[in-house]
Backbone as CSV, one residue per row, in Angstrom:
resi,resn,N_x,N_y,N_z,CA_x,CA_y,CA_z,C_x,C_y,C_z
1,MET,-11.939,18.264,3.067,-12.288,17.075,2.059,-13.688,17.530,1.957
2,LYS,-14.051,17.395,0.637,-15.381,17.877,0.052,-16.446,16.702,0.398
3,LYS,-17.640,16.929,0.752,-18.646,15.932,0.881,-18.536,15.024,-0.234
4,ASN,-18.844,15.454,-1.476,-18.998,14.736,-2.422,-17.613,14.030,-3.070
5,GLN,-16.604,14.177,-2.198,-15.273,13.760,-2.656,-15.555,12.192,-3.055
6,SER,-14.623,11.639,-4.172,-15.137,10.431,-4.672,-14.258,9.437,-3.914
7,ARG,-14.429,8.303,-4.105,-13.804,7.063,-3.186,-12.302,7.056,-3.423
8,PHE,-11.738,7.174,-4.652,-10.128,7.378,-4.933,-9.589,8.466,-4.279
9,ARG,-10.314,9.507,-4.462,-9.780,10.906,-3.958,-9.425,10.715,-2.410
10,LYS,-10.450,10.263,-1.813,-10.727,10.058,-0.413,-9.615,9.223,0.191
11,LYS,-9.226,8.258,-0.735,-8.174,7.240,-0.197,-6.643,7.862,-0.336
12,LEU,-6.873,8.772,-1.348,-5.492,9.619,-1.640,-5.259,10.478,-0.555
13,TYR,-6.428,11.300,0.159,-6.066,12.210,1.210,-6.165,11.457,2.524
14,ASP,-6.492,10.180,2.539,-6.387,9.548,3.733,-4.835,9.160,4.344
15,LYS,-4.358,9.964,5.349,-3.010,9.713,5.778,-2.756,8.300,6.507
16,LYS,-3.817,7.832,7.147,-3.657,6.361,7.893,-2.192,6.226,8.586
17,ASP,-1.811,7.295,9.398,-0.427,7.225,9.831,0.715,7.024,9.111
18,PHE,0.669,7.373,7.608,1.705,7.248,6.812,2.433,8.792,6.817
19,PRO,3.575,8.687,6.418,4.403,7.659,6.164,5.024,6.800,7.597
20,LYS,5.412,5.583,7.411,6.079,4.965,8.591,7.225,4.322,8.081
21,ILE,8.480,4.224,8.946,9.513,3.887,8.871,9.805,2.659,9.739
22,LYS,10.070,1.412,8.889,10.258,0.255,9.560,11.608,-0.365,9.055
23,THR,12.036,-1.358,9.989,13.193,-2.164,9.700,13.045,-3.334,8.793
24,ILE,13.837,-3.317,7.878,13.801,-4.207,6.804,13.871,-5.769,7.367
25,PRO,12.994,-6.627,7.337,12.900,-8.058,7.685,14.013,-8.789,7.231
26,LYS,14.740,-9.671,7.974,15.783,-10.506,7.590,15.407,-11.208,6.214
27,LYS,14.343,-11.843,6.106,13.930,-12.578,4.864,13.744,-11.781,3.662
28,LEU,13.698,-10.408,3.704,13.747,-9.402,2.500,14.944,-8.744,2.230
29,SER,16.071,-8.965,3.170,17.133,-8.127,3.192,17.973,-8.521,1.857
30,LYS,17.790,-9.890,1.434,18.575,-10.259,0.047,18.070,-9.314,-1.106
31,SER,16.769,-9.168,-1.120,16.189,-8.184,-2.184,16.173,-6.892,-1.890
32,TRP,15.936,-6.242,-0.713,15.789,-4.974,-0.278,16.849,-4.213,0.205
33,GLY,17.846,-4.964,0.733,19.027,-4.676,1.304,18.864,-4.585,3.082
34,LYS,19.795,-3.938,3.577,19.722,-3.918,5.054,19.496,-2.507,5.685
35,GLY,18.783,-2.308,6.652,18.459,-1.198,7.151,17.059,-0.974,7.340
36,LYS,16.602,0.254,7.128,14.976,0.361,7.054,14.349,0.736,5.775
37,PHE,13.027,0.681,5.767,12.416,0.999,4.521,10.988,1.933,4.937
38,VAL,10.592,2.715,4.016,9.328,3.553,4.250,8.334,3.089,3.700
39,LEU,7.136,3.137,4.191,6.011,2.957,3.664,5.294,4.334,3.510
40,PRO,5.314,4.979,2.410,5.204,6.279,1.899,3.403,6.513,2.266
41,SER,3.209,7.877,2.152,1.884,8.142,2.141,1.314,8.294,0.709
42,PRO,-0.012,7.941,0.456,-0.543,8.120,-0.695,-0.245,9.487,-1.580
43,LEU,-0.039,10.528,-0.714,0.030,11.924,-1.343,1.351,11.973,-1.785
44,GLU,2.446,11.310,-1.047,3.787,11.472,-1.469,3.831,10.834,-2.771
45,VAL,3.143,9.786,-2.863,3.377,9.115,-4.237,2.912,9.886,-5.414
46,ASN,1.723,10.441,-5.047,0.964,11.306,-5.990,1.775,12.626,-6.342
47,THR,2.512,13.098,-5.399,3.262,14.488,-5.676,4.244,14.206,-6.465
48,LEU,5.185,13.162,-6.636,5.826,12.612,-7.176,5.640,12.339,-8.792
49,MET,4.607,11.711,-8.826,3.965,11.349,-10.168,3.423,12.765,-10.828
50,LYS,3.118,13.586,-10.175,2.817,14.754,-10.614,3.904,15.516,-11.365
51,LYS,5.239,15.172,-10.890,6.340,15.863,-11.484,6.834,15.656,-12.559
52,VAL,6.251,14.598,-13.251,6.878,14.028,-14.461,6.213,14.814,-15.581
53,PRO,6.893,15.679,-16.405,6.366,16.562,-17.298,6.221,15.667,-18.676
54,LYS,5.314,16.544,-19.464,4.862,15.810,-20.881,6.255,15.522,-21.637
55,GLY,5.963,14.281,-22.035,7.112,13.847,-23.144,7.993,12.864,-22.235
56,LYS,7.917,12.953,-21.113,8.997,11.941,-20.239,8.178,11.176,-19.313
57,LEU,9.171,10.234,-18.648,8.502,9.148,-18.064,9.141,9.010,-16.679
58,THR,8.715,8.373,-15.922,9.310,7.768,-14.526,8.938,6.293,-14.464
59,THR,9.613,5.564,-13.446,9.149,4.134,-12.988,8.984,4.303,-11.586
60,ILE,8.139,3.127,-11.183,7.825,2.873,-9.900,9.051,2.853,-8.957
61,ASN,10.260,2.229,-9.665,11.384,2.236,-8.979,12.245,3.484,-8.633
62,GLU,11.863,4.458,-9.500,12.560,5.989,-9.430,11.764,6.499,-8.255
63,ILE,10.312,6.211,-8.248,9.678,6.844,-7.210,10.115,6.259,-5.847
64,ARG,10.405,4.962,-5.817,10.680,4.495,-4.560,12.045,4.937,-4.252
65,ARG,12.949,5.137,-5.076,14.515,5.786,-4.708,14.072,7.136,-4.261
66,LYS,13.211,7.802,-4.898,13.013,9.302,-4.264,12.590,9.372,-3.070
67,LEU,11.300,8.614,-2.704,11.055,8.355,-1.394,11.935,7.714,-0.243
68,ALA,12.873,6.859,-0.653,13.803,6.297,0.267,14.869,7.445,0.560
69,LYS,15.195,8.248,-0.494,16.277,9.294,0.033,15.531,10.282,0.715
70,LYS,14.227,10.742,0.503,13.564,11.700,1.139,13.434,11.318,2.854
71,HIS,13.284,9.931,3.010,12.974,9.613,4.544,14.362,8.818,4.923
72,LYS,15.420,8.834,4.252,16.619,8.559,4.848,16.682,7.096,5.108
73,THR,15.992,6.171,4.077,15.763,4.691,4.419,16.609,3.882,3.353
74,THR,16.746,2.753,3.397,17.429,1.959,2.336,16.374,1.890,1.020
75,THR,15.082,1.768,1.267,14.360,1.540,0.251,12.938,2.051,0.723
76,ALA,11.921,2.171,-0.267,10.549,2.291,-0.050,9.846,0.835,-0.367
77,CYS,8.704,0.527,0.490,8.081,-0.659,-0.052,7.468,-0.561,-1.373
78,PRO,7.980,-1.699,-2.094,7.380,-1.441,-3.695,5.702,-1.874,-3.789
79,ILE,5.283,-2.703,-2.672,3.833,-3.050,-2.799,3.057,-1.666,-2.391
80,VAL,3.405,-1.280,-1.507,2.774,-0.080,-0.824,2.992,1.233,-1.810
81,THR,3.990,1.347,-2.495,4.041,2.209,-3.602,3.333,2.232,-4.566
82,GLY,3.402,0.818,-5.010,2.496,0.616,-6.154,0.971,0.567,-6.004
83,ILE,0.522,0.314,-4.850,-0.864,0.388,-4.590,-1.317,1.960,-4.683
84,PHE,-0.438,2.827,-4.056,-0.627,4.110,-3.715,-0.509,4.799,-5.499
85,ALA,0.267,4.415,-6.263,0.505,4.751,-7.554,-0.779,4.672,-8.085
86,TRP,-1.573,3.324,-7.890,-2.769,2.912,-8.531,-3.918,3.827,-8.201
87,ILE,-3.958,4.115,-6.721,-4.862,4.978,-6.188,-4.957,6.344,-6.841
88,ALA,-3.550,6.812,-6.889,-3.297,8.171,-7.555,-3.975,8.200,-8.953
89,ALA,-3.632,7.023,-9.768,-4.097,7.070,-11.034,-5.572,7.087,-11.145
90,ASN,-6.305,6.277,-10.269,-7.922,6.257,-10.020,-8.113,7.710,-9.724
91,ALA,-7.613,8.329,-9.003,-8.161,9.573,-8.282,-7.962,10.737,-9.399
92,ALA,-6.867,10.432,-10.486,-6.761,11.476,-11.545,-8.030,11.121,-12.589
93,GLU,-8.431,9.950,-12.576,-9.504,9.506,-13.442,-10.745,10.218,-13.123
94,GLU,-10.826,10.037,-11.859,-12.271,10.833,-11.004,-12.175,12.171,-11.213
95,ASP,-10.932,12.844,-11.260,-10.637,14.433,-11.475,-11.064,14.614,-12.943
96,ILE,-10.713,13.624,-13.930,-11.067,13.950,-15.135,-12.427,14.000,-15.480
97,LYS,-13.259,12.768,-14.946,-14.725,12.800,-15.090,-15.148,13.901,-14.440
98,ASP,-14.764,14.564,-13.304,-15.356,15.960,-12.759,-14.836,17.036,-13.720
99,GLY,-14.178,17.113,-14.659,-13.943,17.995,-15.602,-12.695,18.706,-15.227
100,ARG,-11.968,18.246,-14.392,-10.579,19.102,-14.108,-9.695,18.712,-15.170
101,LYS,-8.930,19.724,-15.473,-7.945,19.765,-16.714,-6.697,19.491,-16.207
102,LYS,-6.136,19.723,-15.073,-4.923,19.664,-14.429,-4.828,18.415,-13.428
103,VAL,-4.411,17.238,-14.033,-4.482,16.075,-13.285,-3.109,15.408,-13.215
104,THR,-3.125,14.561,-12.181,-1.644,13.821,-11.981,-1.665,12.882,-13.328
105,PRO,-0.341,13.068,-14.145,-0.277,12.307,-15.291,0.100,10.761,-14.960
106,TYR,-0.612,10.191,-14.227,-0.301,8.772,-13.930,0.297,7.987,-14.996
107,TRP,-0.210,7.964,-16.128,0.381,7.222,-17.445,1.597,7.339,-17.638
108,ARG,2.380,8.326,-17.169,3.816,8.572,-17.263,4.675,7.732,-16.450
109,THR,4.010,7.218,-15.396,4.734,6.424,-14.478,4.374,5.009,-14.863
110,ILE,5.755,4.316,-15.402,5.527,2.924,-15.937,6.334,2.027,-15.133
111,LYS,6.323,0.739,-15.369,6.993,-0.221,-14.689,8.534,0.059,-15.001
112,SER,9.414,-0.702,-14.215,10.870,-0.437,-14.124,11.671,-0.961,-15.366
113,ASP,10.742,-1.917,-16.282,11.278,-2.458,-17.352,10.623,-1.934,-18.640
114,GLY,9.963,-0.786,-18.319,9.309,-0.059,-19.481,7.920,-0.497,-19.849
115,LYS,7.761,-1.540,-19.179,6.260,-2.007,-19.293,5.143,-1.073,-18.924
116,ILE,4.051,-0.876,-19.637,2.906,-0.301,-19.257,2.046,-0.888,-18.384
117,ASN,1.678,0.126,-17.225,0.838,-0.745,-16.232,-0.354,-0.832,-16.610
118,GLU,-0.827,-2.262,-16.660,-2.124,-2.513,-17.260,-3.180,-2.440,-16.052
119,LYS,-2.650,-2.219,-14.775,-3.845,-1.936,-13.743,-4.111,-0.663,-13.475
120,TYR,-3.447,0.276,-14.340,-4.209,1.682,-14.270,-5.542,1.777,-14.926
121,PRO,-6.266,2.761,-14.706,-7.725,3.069,-15.045,-7.813,2.895,-16.738
122,GLY,-8.692,2.363,-17.359,-8.722,2.270,-18.639,-7.766,0.994,-19.213
123,GLY,-7.016,0.196,-18.375,-6.269,-0.872,-18.741,-5.030,-0.241,-19.827
124,ILE,-4.649,-1.315,-20.649,-3.661,-1.387,-21.619,-4.151,-0.256,-22.659
125,PHE,-5.254,-0.251,-23.277,-6.080,0.528,-24.272,-5.806,2.082,-24.046
126,LEU,-6.093,2.526,-22.679,-6.163,3.804,-22.630,-4.769,4.377,-22.094
127,GLN,-3.782,3.395,-21.410,-2.432,3.838,-21.267,-1.772,3.942,-22.922
128,LYS,-1.945,3.031,-23.661,-1.202,3.110,-24.840,-1.795,4.529,-25.578
129,ARG,-3.047,4.826,-25.326,-3.478,6.341,-26.136,-2.995,7.333,-25.505
130,LYS,-2.809,7.447,-24.224,-2.266,8.597,-23.680,-0.853,8.766,-23.790
131,LEU,-0.146,7.685,-23.786,1.613,7.787,-24.065,1.535,8.030,-25.575
132,SER,0.802,7.549,-26.680,0.825,7.627,-27.911,0.614,9.239,-28.121
133,ASN,-0.252,9.789,-27.419,-0.644,11.200,-27.543,0.473,12.021,-27.322
134,GLU,1.606,11.522,-26.423,2.708,12.424,-25.890,3.889,11.953,-26.688
135,ASN,3.735,11.372,-27.882,4.825,10.924,-28.849,5.705,9.896,-28.442
136,HIS,5.153,8.794,-27.607,5.824,7.862,-27.075,5.556,6.803,-28.168
137,LYS,6.600,5.987,-28.393,6.211,4.600,-29.355,6.003,3.307,-28.510
138,ILE,5.010,2.893,-28.635,4.532,1.491,-27.714,4.594,0.169,-28.475
139,VAL,5.433,-0.713,-28.224,5.679,-1.815,-28.611,5.104,-3.029,-28.099
140,LEU,4.867,-4.092,-28.639,4.243,-5.192,-28.210,5.346,-6.274,-28.176
141,LYS,5.652,-6.887,-27.022,6.652,-7.825,-26.729,5.918,-8.843,-26.227
142,GLY,5.760,-10.121,-26.820,5.045,-11.179,-26.199,3.645,-10.671,-26.236
143,LYS,2.939,-10.823,-24.786,1.765,-10.526,-24.420,1.801,-8.907,-23.786
144,ASN,2.864,-8.398,-23.604,2.967,-7.187,-22.970,3.289,-6.003,-23.845
145,TYR,2.872,-4.735,-23.433,3.326,-3.471,-24.055,4.283,-2.739,-23.396
146,PHE,5.145,-2.434,-24.072,6.445,-1.534,-23.590,6.448,-0.286,-24.188
147,VAL,7.070,0.792,-23.644,7.491,2.207,-24.119,8.793,1.961,-25.006
148,LYS,8.668,2.045,-25.948,10.209,1.871,-26.945,11.233,2.885,-26.221
149,ASP,12.261,2.523,-26.164,13.407,3.326,-25.733,13.179,4.305,-24.721
150,PHE,12.261,3.809,-23.478,11.817,4.306,-22.584,12.876,5.060,-21.384
151,GLU,14.230,4.416,-21.544,15.294,4.779,-20.837,15.729,6.277,-21.251
152,ASN,15.713,6.350,-22.540,15.919,7.940,-23.126,14.877,8.924,-22.636
153,LYS,13.919,8.572,-22.105,12.811,9.316,-21.714,12.571,9.755,-20.253
154,LEU,13.361,8.916,-19.560,13.206,9.028,-18.065,13.687,10.419,-17.541
155,THR,12.962,10.879,-16.401,13.376,12.117,-15.930,13.740,11.793,-14.330
156,LYS,14.647,12.579,-13.875,14.904,12.553,-12.361,14.026,13.124,-11.619
157,LEU,13.498,12.700,-10.544,12.388,13.311,-9.628,13.221,14.081,-8.678
């Protein structure tokens, strides 16, 4: 790790004993199923986000599915996976600010219903711009922005 490493890149590379496999608590078994779940490492989430090619998209649930398959668990924790996607997004923006050209294309990871993730760096405005630059059509539904016909642009990880 470089001495001048930024705040989010530091978090991205901090393993903190991840991944961890745990038993799904009874109170979550209705929504998560029975068996085990994985708390992935930040780098595992980042690695999957990096695999999404230009013009394609993935969802947090697809990342969770892939992580569960890798670790032979029923699911991956949605909260931890979402937090680590956010860390990966912020680390990518730090990379951009440092002049790096090849960064994790975090804007290609959207919510499972096609909604743009407003918590990513730059909020809705930056996500809309980055996605529009890759020829995705953005539509406003109520107060939220979605990628139109996102299902047709999903890639398998």
